[in-house]
C-alpha positions as CSV (number, residue, x, y, z in Angstrom):
1,M,-12.9,-49.1,-59.2
2,T,-13.4,-46.9,-56.2
3,G,-11.3,-44.0,-54.9
4,R,-10.9,-40.5,-56.0
5,S,-8.2,-38.4,-57.7
6,E,-7.1,-34.8,-57.2
7,Q,-5.1,-32.7,-59.6
8,L,-2.3,-30.7,-57.9
9,E,0.8,-28.6,-58.6
10,F,4.0,-28.0,-56.7
11,P,7.4,-26.4,-57.6
12,G,10.1,-28.7,-59.0
13,S,13.9,-28.6,-58.8
14,H,14.2,-26.0,-61.6
15,G,11.5,-23.8,-60.1
16,A,8.8,-24.7,-62.7
17,L,5.5,-26.0,-61.5
18,L,5.1,-29.7,-61.8
19,A,1.7,-31.2,-62.7
20,A,0.7,-34.0,-60.3
21,R,-2.2,-36.3,-59.6
22,L,-3.0,-37.7,-56.1
23,D,-5.0,-40.9,-56.2
24,L,-6.8,-41.5,-52.9
25,P,-8.7,-44.4,-51.4
26,D,-12.2,-43.9,-50.2
27,G,-11.2,-43.9,-46.5
28,P,-8.2,-42.6,-44.7
29,P,-5.0,-43.7,-46.4
30,R,-3.0,-46.5,-44.7
31,A,0.2,-45.1,-46.4
32,Y,1.3,-42.6,-49.0
33,A,3.4,-43.7,-52.0
34,L,5.3,-41.7,-54.6
35,F,5.3,-43.0,-58.2
36,A,8.1,-42.1,-60.6
37,H,7.2,-42.7,-64.3
38,C,9.5,-44.0,-67.1
39,F,11.9,-42.0,-69.2
40,T,10.0,-39.4,-71.4
41,C,6.7,-40.8,-70.2
42,S,4.2,-39.0,-68.0
43,K,2.2,-39.5,-64.8
44,D,-0.8,-40.5,-67.0
45,G,1.0,-43.3,-68.8
46,L,-0.6,-46.8,-68.7
47,A,1.6,-48.2,-65.9
48,S,1.6,-45.1,-63.7
49,A,-2.2,-44.6,-63.9
50,R,-3.3,-48.2,-63.7
51,I,-1.0,-49.2,-60.8
52,S,-1.7,-46.0,-58.9
53,R,-5.4,-46.4,-59.1
54,A,-5.3,-50.0,-58.3
55,L,-3.3,-49.3,-55.1
56,T,-6.1,-47.1,-53.8
57,E,-8.1,-50.3,-53.4
58,F,-5.6,-51.4,-50.8
59,G,-5.8,-48.1,-48.9
60,I,-2.6,-46.6,-50.4
61,A,-2.7,-43.0,-51.6
62,V,-0.3,-42.4,-54.5
63,L,1.2,-39.2,-55.8
64,R,2.3,-39.4,-59.4
65,F,3.7,-36.4,-61.3
66,D,5.3,-35.3,-64.5
67,F,9.0,-34.6,-64.3
68,T,10.3,-31.2,-65.3
69,G,9.8,-30.6,-69.0
70,L,7.5,-33.6,-69.5
71,G,3.7,-34.1,-69.7
72,K,1.9,-31.0,-68.3
73,S,4.8,-29.8,-66.1
74,G,6.7,-26.7,-66.8
75,G,10.4,-26.3,-67.6
76,E,12.4,-27.5,-70.5
77,F,13.3,-31.1,-70.9
78,A,16.7,-30.2,-72.5
79,N,17.8,-28.6,-69.2
80,T,17.0,-31.7,-67.2
81,N,19.0,-34.8,-66.4
82,F,18.9,-37.8,-64.0
83,S,20.1,-35.7,-61.1
84,S,17.2,-33.2,-61.6
85,N,14.8,-36.1,-61.7
86,I,16.1,-37.2,-58.3
87,E,15.6,-33.6,-57.0
88,D,12.1,-33.5,-58.5
89,L,11.3,-36.6,-56.4
90,E,12.7,-35.0,-53.3
91,F,10.5,-31.9,-53.9
92,A,7.5,-34.2,-54.4
93,A,8.2,-35.9,-51.1
94,A,8.4,-32.6,-49.4
95,F,5.1,-31.5,-50.9
96,L,3.4,-34.7,-49.6
97,R,5.0,-34.3,-46.2
98,E,3.8,-30.7,-45.8
99,R,0.3,-31.1,-47.3
100,Y,-0.6,-34.7,-46.3
101,A,2.0,-37.2,-44.9
102,A,5.5,-38.2,-46.0
103,P,5.7,-41.1,-48.4
104,S,6.7,-44.4,-46.9
105,I,6.7,-46.2,-50.2
106,L,8.6,-45.2,-53.4
107,I,7.6,-46.9,-56.7
108,G,9.6,-46.4,-59.9
109,H,8.9,-47.7,-63.4
110,S,11.9,-48.1,-65.8
111,L,14.2,-45.1,-65.4
112,G,11.8,-44.0,-62.6
113,G,12.9,-47.1,-60.8
114,A,16.5,-46.1,-61.0
115,A,15.5,-42.6,-59.7
116,V,13.7,-43.9,-56.6
117,L,16.7,-46.1,-55.8
118,A,18.8,-42.9,-56.0
119,V,16.5,-40.7,-53.9
120,T,15.6,-43.1,-51.0
121,H,18.4,-41.9,-48.7
122,R,17.1,-38.3,-49.0
123,I,13.6,-39.2,-47.8
124,P,14.0,-40.6,-44.2
125,E,10.4,-41.8,-43.9
126,V,10.7,-44.3,-46.7
127,T,10.6,-47.9,-45.5
128,A,9.7,-49.7,-48.8
129,V,11.0,-49.2,-52.4
130,V,9.6,-50.9,-55.5
131,T,11.2,-51.0,-58.9
132,I,9.3,-52.2,-62.1
133,G,11.4,-52.9,-65.2
134,A,14.2,-50.7,-63.9
135,P,17.7,-50.5,-65.3
136,A,20.5,-51.3,-62.8
137,D,22.3,-48.1,-63.8
138,P,20.9,-45.0,-65.4
139,D,23.7,-45.1,-67.9
140,H,21.7,-47.9,-69.5
141,L,19.9,-45.1,-71.3
142,A,23.0,-44.4,-73.4
143,H,22.2,-47.2,-75.7
144,L,18.8,-45.6,-76.5
145,L,20.7,-42.5,-77.6
146,R,23.5,-44.4,-79.5
147,E,22.3,-43.1,-83.0
148,S,22.5,-39.5,-81.8
149,R,25.4,-39.8,-79.4
150,A,28.1,-38.7,-81.9
151,E,26.1,-35.6,-82.8
152,I,25.4,-34.8,-79.1
153,E,29.1,-35.1,-78.2
154,E,30.2,-33.1,-81.3
155,S,27.6,-30.3,-81.2
156,G,26.7,-30.4,-77.5
157,E,23.1,-31.3,-78.2
158,A,20.8,-33.1,-80.6
159,E,17.2,-33.8,-81.3
160,V,16.3,-37.4,-80.7
161,V,13.1,-39.3,-81.3
162,L,11.9,-41.5,-78.4
163,A,8.6,-43.3,-78.4
164,G,7.5,-41.3,-81.5
165,R,8.2,-37.9,-79.9
166,T,11.1,-35.5,-80.4
167,F,13.3,-34.4,-77.5
168,R,16.4,-32.2,-77.3
169,V,19.2,-34.0,-75.4
170,R,22.4,-32.2,-74.3
171,Q,25.8,-33.4,-73.5
172,Q,25.3,-32.7,-69.8
173,F,22.6,-35.4,-69.8
174,L,25.0,-38.1,-71.0
175,A,27.7,-36.9,-68.5
176,D,25.2,-37.0,-65.7
177,I,23.9,-40.5,-66.2
178,A,27.5,-41.8,-66.6
179,A,28.5,-40.3,-63.2
180,Q,25.8,-41.8,-61.0
181,P,27.0,-44.1,-58.1
182,Q,24.0,-46.3,-58.4
183,A,25.6,-49.6,-57.1
184,E,26.6,-47.8,-53.9
185,R,23.1,-46.3,-53.5
186,I,21.4,-49.7,-53.9
187,R,23.8,-51.3,-51.4
188,D,23.1,-48.6,-48.8
189,L,19.4,-48.3,-49.6
190,G,18.3,-48.6,-46.0
191,A,14.8,-49.8,-46.9
192,A,13.0,-53.0,-47.9
193,L,13.3,-53.6,-51.7
194,L,11.0,-55.3,-54.1
195,V,12.3,-55.8,-57.6
196,M,9.7,-56.6,-60.3
197,H,10.7,-57.3,-63.8
198,S,9.4,-59.2,-66.8
199,P,11.6,-61.9,-68.3
200,A,10.2,-60.9,-71.7
201,D,11.1,-57.2,-71.3
202,A,12.6,-56.1,-74.6
203,I,13.5,-52.6,-73.5
204,V,15.3,-53.3,-70.2
205,A,16.6,-56.8,-70.1
206,V,15.8,-58.9,-67.0
207,D,19.6,-59.1,-66.2
208,N,19.2,-55.6,-64.8
209,A,16.9,-57.0,-62.1
210,R,19.6,-59.5,-61.2
211,R,22.2,-56.8,-60.8
212,I,19.9,-54.6,-58.6
213,Y,19.0,-57.6,-56.5
214,E,22.6,-58.7,-56.0
215,A,23.7,-55.2,-55.1
216,A,21.0,-54.8,-52.4
217,R,21.0,-56.0,-48.9
218,H,18.2,-57.8,-47.1
219,P,15.2,-57.4,-46.8
220,K,14.9,-57.8,-50.6
221,S,12.5,-59.7,-52.9
222,F,12.1,-60.4,-56.6
223,V,8.9,-61.1,-58.5
224,A,8.9,-62.0,-62.2
225,L,6.0,-60.4,-64.2
226,D,5.8,-63.3,-66.6
227,G,4.5,-62.4,-70.0
228,A,4.3,-58.6,-69.4
229,D,5.8,-56.0,-71.7
230,H,8.0,-53.2,-70.5
231,L,5.2,-50.7,-70.3
232,L,2.7,-53.1,-68.7
233,T,0.2,-52.2,-71.4
234,S,-2.1,-55.1,-70.3
235,P,-4.5,-54.1,-67.5
236,A,-4.2,-57.6,-66.0
237,D,-0.4,-57.2,-65.7
238,A,-0.8,-53.8,-64.0
239,A,-3.4,-55.2,-61.6
240,Y,-1.2,-58.1,-60.8
241,A,1.8,-55.9,-60.1
242,A,-0.4,-53.7,-57.9
243,A,-1.8,-56.7,-55.9
244,I,1.7,-58.1,-55.3
245,L,3.1,-54.7,-54.5
246,A,0.4,-54.0,-51.9
247,T,0.6,-57.4,-50.3
248,W,4.4,-57.1,-50.0
249,A,4.2,-53.5,-48.7
250,G,1.9,-54.7,-45.9
251,R,4.9,-56.1,-44.1
252,Y,7.0,-52.9,-44.4
253,A,5.0,-49.8,-44.9
254,L,1.2,-50.1,-44.3
255,G,-0.5,-48.8,-41.2
256,P,-3.7,-50.2,-39.8
257,P,-7.1,-49.2,-41.3
258,A,-8.9,-46.3,-39.6
259,G,-10.6,-47.4,-36.4
260,A,-9.0,-50.9,-36.4
261,A,-8.9,-52.3,-32.9
262,A,-6.2,-54.8,-33.8
263,P,-3.2,-54.8,-36.2
264,A,-4.4,-55.1,-39.8
265,P,-3.5,-58.1,-41.8
266,P,-0.6,-57.4,-44.3
267,V,-2.9,-58.1,-47.3
268,P,-5.6,-56.1,-49.0
269,I,-9.2,-56.5,-48.0
270,T,-10.5,-55.5,-51.4
271,L,-8.9,-56.6,-54.6
272,P,-9.1,-54.6,-57.9
273,D,-11.6,-55.9,-60.5
274,P,-8.8,-57.1,-62.9
275,A,-7.5,-59.4,-60.2
276,E,-10.8,-61.3,-59.9
277,G,-10.1,-64.9,-58.8
278,L,-7.0,-64.0,-56.8
279,V,-7.0,-65.5,-53.3
280,V,-4.6,-64.0,-50.7
281,V,-3.9,-65.8,-47.3
282,S,-1.8,-64.3,-44.5
283,E,-1.3,-64.9,-40.9
284,R,-3.7,-63.1,-38.6
285,G,-1.2,-62.5,-35.8
286,S,-3.5,-64.1,-33.2
287,G,-2.8,-67.7,-32.5
288,A,0.0,-69.9,-33.9
289,Y,-1.9,-70.9,-37.0
290,A,-4.8,-68.5,-37.5
291,Q,-5.1,-67.2,-41.1
292,E,-6.8,-64.4,-42.8
293,I,-8.2,-65.2,-46.2
294,M,-9.1,-62.6,-48.8
295,I,-11.2,-63.8,-51.8
296,G,-12.1,-60.8,-53.8
297,R,-14.2,-58.7,-51.5
298,H,-14.9,-61.5,-49.1
299,R,-13.0,-62.2,-45.8
300,L,-12.7,-65.7,-44.3
301,T,-10.6,-67.2,-41.6
302,A,-8.8,-70.6,-41.2
303,D,-7.2,-72.3,-38.3
304,E,-6.3,-75.7,-36.8
305,P,-8.6,-77.3,-34.2
306,L,-7.6,-77.5,-30.6
307,P,-5.2,-78.4,-29.2
308,I,-2.9,-77.7,-32.1
309,G,-4.5,-74.3,-33.1
310,T,-7.1,-72.0,-31.5
311,D,-10.0,-73.2,-33.7
312,T,-10.9,-69.7,-34.8
313,G,-11.9,-71.0,-38.3
314,P,-12.2,-74.0,-40.4
315,S,-9.1,-76.1,-41.1
316,P,-7.5,-76.1,-44.6
317,Y,-9.1,-79.5,-45.4
318,D,-12.4,-78.2,-44.2
319,L,-12.1,-75.4,-46.8
320,V,-11.2,-77.9,-49.5
321,L,-14.3,-79.9,-48.6
322,A,-16.4,-76.7,-48.6
323,G,-15.1,-75.8,-52.1
324,L,-16.0,-79.3,-53.4
325,G,-19.4,-79.3,-51.7
326,A,-20.3,-75.8,-53.0
327,C,-19.2,-76.7,-56.5
328,T,-21.2,-80.0,-56.4
329,S,-24.4,-78.3,-55.3
330,M,-24.0,-75.4,-57.8
331,T,-23.3,-77.8,-60.7
332,M,-26.4,-79.9,-59.9
333,R,-28.5,-76.7,-59.4
334,L,-27.4,-75.5,-62.8
335,Y,-28.3,-78.8,-64.5
336,A,-31.7,-79.0,-62.9
337,A,-32.5,-75.5,-63.8
338,R,-31.6,-76.1,-67.4
339,K,-33.8,-79.2,-67.4
340,K,-36.6,-77.4,-65.5
341,W,-36.7,-80.2,-62.9
342,P,-38.5,-79.5,-59.6
343,L,-35.3,-79.6,-57.5
344,E,-36.0,-77.5,-54.3
345,K,-32.8,-77.9,-52.4
346,V,-29.4,-79.7,-52.5
347,T,-27.5,-80.6,-49.3
348,V,-23.9,-82.0,-49.6
349,S,-22.2,-83.5,-46.6
350,L,-18.5,-84.3,-46.8
351,R,-15.7,-85.8,-44.7
352,H,-12.0,-86.2,-45.3
353,S,-9.8,-89.1,-44.0
354,R,-6.7,-91.0,-44.8
355,I,-6.9,-94.7,-45.4
356,H,-4.5,-97.5,-46.2
357,A,-4.3,-98.1,-50.0
358,K,-4.9,-101.8,-49.5
359,D,-8.3,-101.0,-48.0
360,C,-9.4,-99.0,-51.1
361,A,-11.0,-101.1,-53.8
362,D,-11.3,-98.2,-56.3
363,C,-7.7,-96.8,-56.0
364,E,-4.9,-97.4,-58.4
365,T,-2.3,-96.9,-55.6
366,T,-1.6,-100.2,-53.8
367,T,0.8,-99.1,-51.1
368,G,0.9,-96.4,-48.4
369,Q,-2.0,-94.2,-47.6
370,V,-4.5,-92.3,-49.8
371,D,-6.9,-89.4,-49.2
372,R,-10.5,-90.4,-49.1
373,I,-13.5,-87.9,-49.3
374,E,-16.9,-89.2,-48.4
375,R,-19.7,-87.2,-50.1
376,V,-23.3,-87.6,-49.3
377,I,-25.9,-85.7,-51.4
378,H,-29.5,-85.1,-50.3
379,F,-32.1,-83.9,-52.8
380,E,-35.4,-82.2,-51.8
381,G,-38.1,-81.8,-54.4
382,D,-40.6,-83.9,-56.4
383,L,-38.0,-85.8,-58.4
384,D,-38.5,-89.2,-60.0
385,A,-35.9,-92.0,-59.9
386,D,-34.5,-91.2,-63.4
387,Q,-34.0,-87.5,-62.5
388,I,-32.2,-88.4,-59.2
389,E,-30.0,-90.9,-61.0
390,R,-29.0,-88.4,-63.7
391,L,-28.4,-85.6,-61.1
392,S,-26.2,-88.0,-59.1
393,G,-24.0,-88.5,-62.2
394,I,-23.6,-84.8,-62.6
395,A,-21.8,-84.6,-59.2
396,D,-18.6,-86.0,-60.7
397,K,-18.7,-83.4,-63.4
398,C,-18.3,-80.6,-60.9
399,P,-15.1,-78.6,-61.9
400,V,-13.6,-78.8,-58.4
401,H,-14.2,-82.5,-58.4
402,R,-12.4,-82.8,-61.7
403,T,-9.5,-80.6,-60.4
404,L,-9.1,-82.9,-57.4
405,R,-9.1,-86.0,-59.5
406,S,-6.8,-84.6,-62.2
407,E,-3.1,-83.8,-62.4
408,T,-2.7,-80.3,-61.0
409,V,0.3,-78.0,-61.7
410,I,1.0,-75.5,-58.9
411,H,3.1,-72.5,-60.0
412,T,4.8,-71.0,-56.9
413,T,6.2,-67.4,-56.6
414,I,8.3,-66.8,-53.5
415,L,8.0,-63.3,-52.0
416,G,11.2,-63.1,-50.1
417,A,14.6,-63.1,-51.5
418,A,15.0,-64.6,-55.0
419,D,17.4,-65.0,-57.8
420,P,16.1,-62.9,-60.7
421,E,18.0,-65.2,-63.1
422,S,15.6,-68.0,-62.1
423,T,12.9,-67.0,-64.5
424,G,11.7,-70.4,-65.5
425,D,8.4,-72.1,-64.6
426,V,8.9,-71.3,-60.9
427,D,10.2,-68.1,-59.3
428,R,12.5,-69.5,-56.6
429,G,14.1,-67.8,-53.6
430,V,15.0,-67.9,-50.0
431,P,13.3,-66.0,-47.2
432,A,14.6,-62.5,-46.6
């Protein structure tokens, strides 16, 4: 993964120096983001580090820091509360504004998600807010402290063990989280909101995502992080979250790449390595149907032919045929190489059409129309008849050929508005 990282410090809400890390892309940043970590975590936690580094691949610079009294930051945790976390975020935004550029994106994980929702109205440059596994209300933390709550209320403070570490929590912390007007803040957010949550989250139930989503106004979106745990300990889950986040942020917060002559597409040009195999398609903004296609580190275009489109790229069916043709040729090349046959070159020509089912002798369907692909394969090389016959049979074993001929399940996630309670096989929603 490319990019670079700088270690920084800035004063926090209690006057102590807060330890920070700024993850930067290789080129000029398209946007700056501020990342708030989970309760009692640190800037170097798995989710914070992996997502921040992955976002640099999309041209987003990310500042992550340790809240007062945590990680390598100064101050005493016992003196902090949710309100001081909000203030720490405000100080971090001011630091970015003075040294680099104000953040246009706020990202919060778990309680950090609740904190970015609470601080958004204090940072006027913010246009996009993302929560990951966030509680709908900071008072959700009270259940984590339930075993020590009686002692805290009776003695004014107590030592509690969270994630294997001991922290001193005081009565003022409980009073502070209980007094937060979180629903009103979410309602009056004034920025686009993306709620990301795993239906399998055992720490913060997915119902919290529904409550956040219902309280917010449009534009708002929900994405289910299927199978992920609360801390996003899987690198693939963190990479997926970053890819979705950056794609969504392209609509609300990303500026054009340096030196771009035209508006940049709202999708990343380079995907992080863990997201290998992810294809992203977005409208180019030139022509009614022109599309920008990102396949890993490769850029393609697609369009409809004249007069419907502007013919700036192959049509969707052309791309399907290209995939089948490439797979066919590669499969036969692999087979010939394994057999050490003198195959010099393979050329595959394809054409798509729609025909009446009654005119198709090989089709099971007998009514309506069916799709027909004509494939012509030309071999070059000193091959005998038996070798040509066996290679011809290999064509139907191409994986793309099998996919087109088999039952295919398409799992759709809608990036728009969605109902977080709909966490079944398909994430449903309506456009924001």
